[in-house]
C-alpha positions as CSV (number, residue, x, y, z in Angstrom):
1,M,-23.5,-6.1,-2.7
2,P,-20.0,-6.4,-4.3
3,N,-17.7,-9.4,-4.0
4,L,-14.3,-8.9,-5.6
5,A,-14.2,-12.2,-7.5
6,A,-17.8,-11.7,-8.7
7,I,-16.8,-8.2,-10.1
8,H,-13.9,-9.6,-12.1
9,E,-16.0,-12.5,-13.4
10,A,-18.7,-10.0,-14.6
11,I,-16.2,-7.7,-16.3
12,S,-14.4,-10.7,-17.9
13,D,-17.7,-11.8,-19.4
14,A,-18.3,-8.3,-20.7
15,V,-14.9,-7.6,-22.3
16,P,-13.3,-11.1,-22.6
17,D,-10.7,-10.2,-25.2
18,R,-9.5,-6.9,-23.7
19,E,-6.0,-6.9,-22.2
20,C,-6.3,-7.4,-18.4
21,L,-2.7,-8.0,-17.2
22,V,0.6,-7.4,-18.9
23,F,3.9,-8.6,-17.5
24,R,7.0,-9.0,-19.6
25,D,6.1,-11.2,-22.6
26,R,2.7,-12.2,-21.1
27,R,-0.3,-10.3,-22.4
28,L,-3.3,-11.8,-20.6
29,S,-6.9,-11.0,-21.6
30,Y,-9.7,-10.8,-19.1
31,A,-10.9,-14.2,-20.3
32,Q,-7.5,-15.7,-19.7
33,V,-7.1,-14.2,-16.3
34,R,-10.6,-15.4,-15.5
35,D,-9.9,-18.9,-16.4
36,R,-6.4,-19.0,-14.8
37,T,-7.8,-17.8,-11.5
38,R,-10.7,-20.3,-11.7
39,C,-8.1,-23.0,-12.1
40,L,-6.2,-21.8,-9.1
41,A,-9.4,-21.7,-7.1
42,E,-10.1,-25.3,-8.1
43,I,-6.6,-26.4,-6.9
44,L,-7.3,-24.8,-3.5
45,R,-10.7,-26.4,-3.3
46,S,-9.4,-29.8,-4.2
47,H,-7.2,-29.7,-1.1
48,G,-10.2,-28.9,1.1
49,L,-9.6,-25.1,1.4
50,G,-12.4,-22.6,1.4
51,V,-15.0,-21.5,4.0
52,Q,-14.8,-23.6,7.2
53,R,-17.3,-21.6,9.2
54,E,-19.4,-18.7,8.1
55,R,-18.3,-15.3,9.5
56,S,-21.7,-14.5,10.9
57,A,-21.2,-17.1,13.6
58,L,-17.9,-15.6,14.7
59,A,-16.7,-12.6,16.6
60,G,-15.7,-9.8,14.2
61,W,-12.0,-10.2,14.8
62,E,-11.9,-13.9,13.8
63,S,-12.1,-15.6,10.4
64,G,-14.0,-18.6,9.2
65,Q,-12.1,-18.9,5.9
66,D,-8.8,-20.6,5.1
67,H,-5.9,-18.2,4.5
68,V,-3.6,-18.2,1.5
69,A,-0.1,-16.5,1.9
70,L,1.3,-14.7,-1.1
71,Y,5.0,-14.7,-0.8
72,L,5.8,-13.1,-4.1
73,H,7.4,-10.3,-6.0
74,N,5.2,-8.4,-8.4
75,G,4.0,-10.3,-11.4
76,N,0.9,-11.7,-12.9
77,E,1.0,-14.5,-10.2
78,Y,0.5,-12.1,-7.4
79,L,-2.8,-10.6,-8.6
80,E,-3.9,-14.1,-9.9
81,G,-3.2,-15.4,-6.4
82,M,-5.5,-12.9,-4.9
83,L,-8.3,-13.5,-7.4
84,G,-7.9,-17.3,-7.3
85,A,-8.1,-17.4,-3.5
86,F,-11.2,-15.1,-3.6
87,K,-12.9,-17.5,-6.1
88,A,-12.2,-20.4,-3.7
89,R,-13.7,-18.3,-0.9
90,C,-10.3,-18.3,0.8
91,A,-8.7,-15.1,2.1
92,P,-5.3,-14.2,0.6
93,F,-2.9,-12.2,2.6
94,N,0.4,-10.4,1.9
95,V,3.8,-11.6,3.0
96,N,6.7,-9.1,3.2
97,Y,9.4,-10.8,1.2
98,R,12.1,-9.0,3.2
99,Y,11.2,-10.9,6.4
100,V,13.7,-13.3,7.9
101,E,12.8,-16.7,9.3
102,E,11.6,-15.6,12.7
103,E,9.3,-13.0,11.2
104,L,8.0,-15.4,8.6
105,L,7.2,-18.0,11.3
106,Y,5.3,-15.4,13.3
107,L,3.3,-14.3,10.2
108,F,2.4,-17.8,9.0
109,E,1.4,-18.9,12.6
110,D,-0.5,-15.7,13.4
111,S,-2.4,-16.0,10.1
112,G,-3.0,-19.7,10.3
113,A,-1.9,-20.0,6.7
114,R,-3.2,-23.2,4.9
115,A,-1.5,-22.5,1.5
116,I,1.5,-20.6,0.4
117,V,2.1,-19.3,-3.2
118,Y,5.8,-18.3,-3.4
119,H,8.5,-17.5,-5.9
120,A,11.2,-20.2,-6.2
121,A,13.9,-17.8,-4.9
122,F,12.2,-18.0,-1.5
123,A,12.2,-21.8,-1.4
124,P,15.4,-22.1,0.7
125,V,14.1,-20.0,3.6
126,L,10.8,-21.9,3.4
127,A,12.6,-25.2,3.5
128,A,14.4,-24.1,6.7
129,I,11.0,-23.5,8.5
130,R,8.8,-25.9,6.7
131,E,8.7,-28.5,9.5
132,R,7.2,-25.9,11.8
133,L,4.4,-25.1,9.3
134,S,2.3,-28.2,9.8
135,E,-1.0,-26.5,9.0
136,V,0.0,-25.6,5.4
137,R,-1.7,-28.0,3.0
138,V,-0.8,-26.5,-0.4
139,W,2.6,-25.2,-1.6
140,L,2.6,-23.6,-5.0
141,Q,6.0,-22.6,-6.3
142,V,6.4,-20.0,-9.1
143,E,9.3,-20.3,-11.4
144,D,11.4,-17.1,-11.4
145,G,14.7,-17.9,-13.1
146,S,16.5,-18.4,-9.8
147,G,17.2,-22.0,-10.5
148,E,15.9,-23.2,-7.1
149,P,14.5,-26.7,-7.3
150,L,10.9,-27.5,-6.5
151,L,10.3,-28.2,-2.8
152,P,9.3,-31.8,-2.0
153,G,5.5,-32.1,-2.2
154,A,5.1,-28.6,-3.8
155,L,3.2,-28.0,-7.0
156,E,4.8,-26.0,-9.8
157,Y,2.4,-23.1,-10.4
158,E,2.0,-23.2,-14.2
159,S,1.9,-27.0,-14.4
160,A,-0.8,-27.1,-11.7
161,L,-2.9,-24.5,-13.5
162,A,-2.6,-26.4,-16.7
163,S,-3.9,-29.6,-15.1
164,A,-6.9,-27.9,-13.4
165,E,-10.3,-27.2,-14.7
166,P,-11.6,-23.6,-14.9
167,V,-14.7,-24.2,-12.8
168,P,-16.8,-21.1,-12.2
169,P,-16.8,-19.8,-8.6
170,R,-19.9,-20.5,-6.5
171,D,-21.6,-19.2,-3.3
172,L,-19.5,-15.9,-3.4
173,S,-20.5,-13.5,-0.7
174,P,-19.9,-9.8,0.1
175,D,-19.1,-11.0,3.6
176,D,-16.1,-13.0,2.2
177,L,-12.9,-11.6,3.7
178,Y,-10.1,-9.5,2.5
179,I,-7.0,-9.5,4.7
180,L,-4.1,-7.0,4.7
181,Y,-1.2,-7.4,7.1
182,T,0.3,-4.1,8.2
183,G,3.6,-3.8,10.0
184,G,2.8,-0.3,11.2
185,T,5.5,1.6,13.0
186,T,5.4,-0.3,16.3
187,G,4.7,-3.9,17.3
188,M,4.3,-7.1,15.3
189,P,2.4,-7.2,12.0
190,K,-1.3,-7.2,12.4
191,G,-3.9,-8.7,10.0
192,V,-6.6,-6.2,9.2
193,L,-9.9,-8.0,8.4
194,W,-12.3,-6.4,5.9
195,R,-15.5,-7.6,4.4
196,Q,-15.1,-7.5,0.7
197,H,-18.1,-5.2,0.4
198,D,-16.5,-2.7,2.7
199,I,-13.0,-2.7,1.2
200,F,-14.6,-2.2,-2.2
201,R,-16.4,0.8,-1.0
202,A,-13.5,2.2,1.0
203,A,-10.7,1.7,-1.5
204,L,-11.4,-0.2,-4.7
205,S,-14.6,1.2,-6.2
206,A,-13.0,3.2,-9.1
207,G,-15.2,6.1,-8.0
208,R,-18.5,4.1,-8.0
209,P,-18.9,2.8,-4.4
210,D,-22.6,1.9,-4.9
211,A,-22.1,0.0,-8.1
212,E,-23.0,-3.7,-8.4
213,P,-20.9,-6.2,-10.6
214,G,-23.4,-5.9,-13.5
215,E,-23.2,-2.1,-13.5
216,L,-19.4,-2.2,-13.5
217,A,-19.4,-4.7,-16.3
218,A,-21.8,-2.6,-18.4
219,R,-19.6,0.5,-17.8
220,A,-16.5,-1.4,-18.8
221,R,-18.1,-2.5,-22.0
222,E,-18.8,1.1,-22.9
223,R,-15.4,2.5,-21.9
224,R,-11.9,1.4,-22.7
225,G,-10.5,1.8,-19.2
226,L,-7.1,3.1,-18.0
227,R,-3.7,1.5,-18.7
228,A,-2.0,1.6,-15.3
229,L,1.4,0.8,-13.9
230,P,1.5,0.4,-10.1
231,T,5.2,0.5,-9.4
232,P,5.3,-0.4,-5.6
233,P,5.3,-4.0,-4.4
234,F,1.8,-5.6,-4.5
235,M,2.6,-6.9,-0.9
236,H,1.6,-3.4,0.2
237,G,-2.0,-2.3,0.0
238,A,-1.6,0.8,-2.2
239,A,-0.3,-1.2,-5.2
240,H,-2.9,-3.9,-5.3
241,W,-5.6,-1.4,-4.4
242,S,-4.6,0.6,-7.5
243,A,-4.6,-2.6,-9.6
244,F,-8.1,-3.7,-8.5
245,S,-9.5,-0.2,-8.9
246,V,-8.2,-0.2,-12.5
247,W,-9.7,-3.6,-13.2
248,H,-13.0,-2.5,-11.7
249,G,-13.1,0.2,-14.4
250,G,-12.3,-2.4,-17.1
251,G,-8.7,-1.2,-17.5
252,T,-5.3,-2.9,-18.0
253,V,-2.8,-3.5,-15.2
254,I,0.9,-3.4,-16.4
255,V,3.8,-4.6,-14.3
256,Q,7.3,-3.4,-15.0
257,S,9.9,-6.0,-16.2
258,H,12.1,-5.8,-13.1
259,P,9.8,-5.3,-10.2
260,G,12.2,-6.5,-7.5
261,H,13.9,-3.1,-7.3
262,L,13.3,0.5,-8.4
263,D,14.7,0.8,-11.9
264,P,13.9,4.3,-13.4
265,D,14.7,3.2,-17.0
266,D,12.5,0.1,-16.6
267,I,9.6,2.2,-15.4
268,W,9.9,5.0,-17.9
269,S,10.5,2.5,-20.7
270,T,7.4,0.6,-19.7
271,V,5.3,3.9,-19.6
272,E,6.5,4.7,-23.2
273,R,6.2,1.2,-24.6
274,E,2.7,0.4,-23.1
275,G,1.1,3.8,-23.3
276,V,0.7,4.0,-19.6
277,E,-1.9,6.6,-18.5
278,L,-1.7,6.2,-14.7
279,L,1.5,5.7,-12.8
280,L,1.5,4.9,-9.1
281,I,4.5,5.9,-7.0
282,V,5.3,6.3,-3.3
283,G,6.4,9.8,-2.4
284,D,9.9,11.2,-2.6
285,A,11.5,7.8,-2.3
286,F,10.2,7.0,-5.8
287,A,10.0,10.5,-7.3
288,R,13.6,11.4,-6.8
289,P,15.2,8.4,-8.6
290,L,12.6,8.7,-11.3
291,L,13.4,12.3,-11.9
292,D,17.1,11.4,-11.9
293,G,16.3,8.9,-14.6
294,L,14.8,11.7,-16.8
295,E,18.1,13.7,-16.5
296,T,20.0,10.9,-18.2
297,A,17.6,9.6,-20.9
298,S,14.7,10.7,-23.0
299,Y,11.3,9.0,-23.1
300,D,8.0,9.6,-24.8
301,L,5.7,10.1,-21.8
302,S,2.9,11.8,-23.7
303,S,0.3,9.1,-22.7
304,L,0.8,9.7,-19.0
305,R,-2.1,11.7,-17.5
306,N,-2.2,10.7,-13.8
307,I,0.6,10.3,-11.3
308,I,-0.8,8.8,-8.1
309,T,1.2,9.0,-4.9
310,G,0.5,7.7,-1.4
311,G,2.1,5.9,1.5
312,A,4.8,8.5,2.0
313,I,5.3,12.3,1.5
314,L,5.7,13.7,-1.9
315,S,7.2,17.1,-1.2
316,A,6.1,20.2,-3.1
317,T,9.4,20.8,-4.8
318,L,9.3,17.3,-6.3
319,K,5.7,17.8,-7.4
320,D,6.8,20.9,-9.3
321,A,9.8,19.1,-10.8
322,L,7.6,16.2,-12.1
323,L,5.0,18.6,-13.6
324,K,7.8,20.5,-15.4
325,R,8.9,17.2,-17.0
326,I,5.3,15.9,-17.6
327,P,3.2,19.0,-17.8
328,Q,0.0,17.3,-19.2
329,A,-0.2,15.1,-16.1
330,R,-1.9,15.8,-12.8
331,I,-0.5,14.6,-9.5
332,V,-3.1,13.0,-7.1
333,D,-1.7,12.8,-3.6
334,T,-3.8,10.1,-1.7
335,L,-4.1,9.6,2.0
336,G,-5.2,6.4,3.6
337,S,-4.2,3.3,5.6
338,S,-4.7,-0.4,5.8
339,E,-7.2,0.2,8.6
340,S,-9.2,3.0,6.9
341,G,-9.0,2.6,3.1
342,S,-8.8,5.8,1.1
343,Q,-9.5,8.9,3.2
344,A,-8.5,12.1,1.4
345,L,-6.8,13.4,-1.7
346,Q,-5.0,16.4,-3.1
347,V,-4.7,17.2,-6.8
348,T,-1.9,19.3,-8.3
349,K,-1.6,20.4,-11.9
350,A,1.1,22.3,-13.8
351,G,0.9,26.0,-12.9
352,G,-1.0,25.3,-9.7
353,R,0.2,25.7,-6.1
354,A,2.0,22.5,-5.0
355,S,1.6,21.7,-1.3
356,T,1.9,18.7,1.0
357,G,-0.3,18.5,4.1
358,E,-3.7,19.9,3.0
359,F,-6.3,17.4,1.6
360,E,-9.9,17.2,0.6
361,M,-11.6,14.6,2.6
362,N,-13.7,11.8,1.1
363,A,-17.2,10.9,2.3
364,D,-17.3,9.2,5.7
365,N,-14.0,10.6,6.7
366,L,-13.6,13.1,9.5
367,V,-11.5,14.4,12.4
368,L,-12.2,13.3,16.0
369,S,-11.3,15.4,19.0
370,E,-8.2,14.6,21.1
371,D,-10.2,12.7,23.6
372,M,-12.3,10.9,20.9
373,T,-15.6,12.1,22.3
374,R,-16.8,14.3,19.3
375,V,-16.4,15.0,15.7
376,L,-14.6,18.3,15.0
377,A,-16.3,20.9,12.8
378,R,-15.1,23.8,10.6
379,G,-13.8,26.4,13.0
380,D,-12.5,24.0,15.6
381,K,-8.8,24.9,15.9
382,E,-7.7,21.9,18.0
383,R,-5.7,19.0,16.7
384,G,-7.4,15.6,16.8
385,W,-7.4,12.2,15.1
386,L,-8.1,11.4,11.4
387,A,-10.9,8.9,11.4
388,R,-13.3,7.0,9.2
389,T,-16.8,5.8,9.9
390,G,-19.2,3.7,7.8
391,D,-17.2,1.2,5.8
392,V,-14.5,0.1,8.2
393,P,-12.7,-3.2,9.0
394,L,-14.1,-5.9,11.3
395,G,-10.9,-5.6,13.2
396,Y,-7.5,-7.3,13.6
397,L,-7.2,-11.0,13.1
398,G,-7.2,-12.7,16.5
399,D,-6.6,-9.5,18.6
400,P,-9.8,-8.1,20.2
401,E,-7.8,-5.7,22.4
402,K,-6.0,-3.9,19.5
403,T,-9.3,-4.0,17.6
404,A,-11.0,-2.1,20.5
405,R,-8.3,0.5,20.5
406,T,-8.1,1.2,16.8
407,F,-11.8,0.8,16.0
408,P,-13.6,2.5,18.9
409,E,-17.4,2.9,19.2
410,I,-18.5,6.5,19.9
411,D,-22.2,7.3,20.4
412,G,-23.3,4.2,18.6
413,A,-21.0,4.7,15.6
414,R,-17.9,2.7,14.9
415,Y,-14.7,4.4,13.7
416,A,-11.3,3.5,12.3
417,V,-8.6,5.6,14.0
418,P,-5.3,4.4,12.5
419,G,-3.2,7.0,14.4
420,D,-2.7,10.1,12.2
421,R,-3.0,13.5,13.8
422,A,-5.0,16.0,11.9
423,S,-7.0,19.2,12.2
424,L,-9.4,21.2,10.0
425,G,-8.5,24.3,8.0
426,P,-10.7,27.4,8.0
427,D,-12.4,26.1,4.8
428,G,-13.0,22.7,6.2
429,S,-10.2,21.0,4.4
430,L,-8.0,18.4,6.2
431,V,-4.6,19.4,7.5
432,L,-2.5,16.4,8.2
433,H,0.2,16.7,10.9
434,G,1.7,13.2,11.0
435,R,1.6,9.7,12.5
436,D,1.3,9.8,16.3
437,S,3.6,6.8,16.8
438,I,6.6,8.7,15.3
439,T,5.9,11.9,17.2
440,I,8.9,13.4,19.0
441,N,8.3,14.8,22.5
442,S,11.0,17.4,23.1
443,G,10.8,19.6,26.2
444,G,7.1,18.9,26.5
445,E,6.4,19.9,22.9
446,K,5.1,17.4,20.4
447,I,6.9,17.5,17.1
448,F,5.8,15.5,14.0
449,A,8.7,13.9,12.2
450,E,7.2,14.4,8.8
451,E,7.0,18.2,9.1
452,V,10.7,18.4,9.9
453,E,11.5,16.1,7.0
454,L,9.5,18.4,4.7
455,A,11.3,21.5,5.9
456,L,14.7,19.8,5.3
457,K,13.8,18.8,1.8
458,H,13.6,22.5,0.8
459,H,17.4,22.5,1.0
460,T,18.7,21.9,-2.5
461,G,21.5,19.7,-1.2
462,V,19.2,17.2,0.5
463,Y,18.5,14.1,-1.5
464,D,16.5,12.3,1.3
465,T,16.0,12.4,5.0
466,V,14.3,10.6,7.9
467,V,13.8,12.4,11.2
468,V,13.5,10.6,14.6
469,G,13.7,11.4,18.3
470,T,16.8,10.3,20.2
471,P,17.3,10.5,24.0
472,S,18.3,13.8,25.5
473,E,19.1,14.5,29.2
474,R,17.8,18.1,28.8
475,W,14.8,17.6,26.5
476,G,13.8,14.0,27.1
477,Q,14.0,13.6,23.3
478,Q,15.8,15.7,20.7
479,V,15.1,16.0,17.0
480,T,17.7,14.1,15.1
481,A,17.9,14.2,11.3
482,V,19.4,11.3,9.3
483,V,20.3,13.0,6.0
484,R,21.6,11.8,2.6
485,L,23.0,14.7,0.5
486,R,22.9,14.8,-3.2
487,D,26.0,13.4,-4.9
488,G,28.7,16.1,-5.1
489,E,26.8,18.5,-2.7
490,H,27.9,19.8,0.6
491,A,25.8,21.2,3.3
492,D,26.7,22.0,6.9
493,E,24.4,21.8,9.8
494,E,23.8,25.5,10.1
495,S,22.8,25.9,6.5
496,L,20.3,23.1,6.9
497,R,18.8,24.7,10.0
498,A,18.6,28.0,8.2
499,V,16.4,26.6,5.5
500,C,14.3,24.8,8.1
501,R,13.7,28.1,10.0
502,D,11.7,29.4,7.0
503,H,9.2,26.6,7.4
504,I,9.0,25.4,11.0
505,A,9.3,26.9,14.5
506,A,12.7,27.1,16.2
507,Y,11.9,24.4,18.8
508,K,11.3,21.9,16.0
509,L,14.7,22.4,14.4
510,P,17.0,19.3,14.3
511,K,19.5,19.4,17.2
512,V,21.6,16.6,15.7
513,F,22.4,15.6,12.2
514,V,23.7,12.2,11.0
515,F,24.9,12.1,7.4
516,V,24.7,8.8,5.6
517,D,25.4,7.5,2.1
518,A,21.9,5.9,1.7
519,I,18.5,6.1,3.5
520,E,16.9,2.7,4.3
521,R,13.3,2.5,3.3
522,A,10.8,-0.3,3.0
523,P,10.2,-1.6,-0.6
524,S,7.0,0.4,-0.4
525,G,9.0,3.6,-0.1
526,K,7.9,4.2,3.5
527,P,10.6,5.4,5.9
528,D,12.2,2.8,8.1
529,Y,12.2,4.7,11.3
530,A,13.5,1.8,13.3
531,W,16.6,1.8,11.1
532,A,17.0,5.6,11.5
533,R,16.8,5.3,15.3
534,R,19.5,2.6,15.2
535,V,21.8,4.7,13.0
536,A,21.2,7.9,15.0
537,G,21.9,6.0,18.3
538,S,25.1,4.4,17.0
539,R,26.5,7.9,16.2
C-alpha cells in the first residue's frame, strides 16, 4: 500500500536525472530532491523526532508521530519539507503565513509541533512567541533575502542539509500520517488526519489509485510526465496536492519566481519560459488578474494544455474568456475539501458549454439525504449533503466531538461530510449549491451565497464580489453584496439586480450593496466571508 515518501524514492530511482523541481535558478533533479530530503529527514531523526507510538495503539483522532510545522512561502523548501518529514516518519503540517501571534500560538500548541521550518522573514514573530513554544526541538531557518538574522539555536536550512548524510528512509508505512490544517469558515483551525494510503487514493494518485510505488516508477520511466505550475500557496491543500500528483506521474513541478503575491506577468512568463503544460489557479480571484495580464502583454502559451481550478468558483464568463485566449487548453474545475479529498470535476473546452455548478462525481462520492440516513439516487429531487465514503480521514487531531460530526457512521459505513449542500441532476450528475456554513436564512428561505455571487458576476461591470447575510428586523437576515466594480465602470444597484433576475429567484436578490475598492481574499483565493461581514456591518 502506498506511502508518499516511498513513492518519491521509487520514482527517483527510476528517473534520477529528470527535472523534479524548478524554482528561480534552482533546477533540481529527482535524485537531488531525493538526497536533499533524505538529509532533512536525518536532521529530524538526529533530534529524536519520528514515531513515538504506532497509530494502531491510538484512537483515530490522535497521532503517534512528531509534527513538523511548515511556516513558508512557496519554494523548493516547502515541498522538500513535506518529503523530508515523511522520510523521518514525522507528520508535516501547513502554517498560514498570514496568522498573527495569537493564531500561531494556538496552531503550534494544538498541533504539538516539535519542529518548525520557516522563512527568515518570519523570524521576528517567532522570536516574540518562542518562549511559549517549549516543545519545539528543531528550528530550521530558510534564507529568503529579508536580511533577518538566524534565531539563536536555529539551524540555517542549506548549511544543515549540507552537513547531513542522505540516509535512505526506513520502516515507512502506509499508516504514516498526512496532516492538513483547515481554517474552514467557522471556528478555530482543525488538523485533518489522513493515513498516507488514504490521501494518496483520495487526492494524489495521478489517476492510478490502486498503483504501488514500483508501478508508478515503471510508468514514470516510460512517460515524460507533465510540467506543472501550481500558483496558489502550498500552505493550502490544492497546491501541494497538485504538486504531489504531478510527481507521482514522474512530472516536473515549477514554482513562479515571486510566489508571495499574485503577479500575472511572473506567472505567464513562467508558463512561456518553462513550457508549462498544467496551470493550477483558484477560481475568479486568480483568473481575473491573469486575464487582465493578457490584455497588456503577449506571451507564448502554446504549451499550456490544462488549466485546473478549485477552491473557489470560476464563473462561466471567465471560463469562456480564458478559452478564447488559450483555445488549445481545457479547463478542469475540481471539487473537494481537506476532509474529503477530490470529489468531482467538470471539464470545459473551447466551443463547449461553460457552466459552474454541475459536476461528474468521482468513485466513492455521493449525496446523503438531509437527515443523513440514506444515499440519494438519480430521480431524488431533494437537496442533501455532498459526502465521500471509502478513503476518508481518521478525523480531526485531538477533537473526537468534531470528528463524530464531520465523519458520521451510517449503516456501518463511514462518511466524510464537510458541509457542502448538493443534489443530483436528472442524469445523475452532481449539482452543487454551496457551503452550508455561509448559507443566508432570509425570511425562512435558505439562500446560498455562491449562487448570488455567480449571478452578480454576469454583470459586465462587476470585477469581484462576496455575498453575506447581515441582520434584518424584517427578514432575520438579508442578502448583502460587497462589490468591487471594474476600473472606470459604473453600475447602480438596480442594474445589478436586473442582471441577477435573469439567473436567480427574486427572493435571493441582494437587498443591500456595499461598494469597495478591493475584495479581501485568502492567499488561496477563497473569499474572506468574515471580512465581508465586518465591511457590510460597518456600512
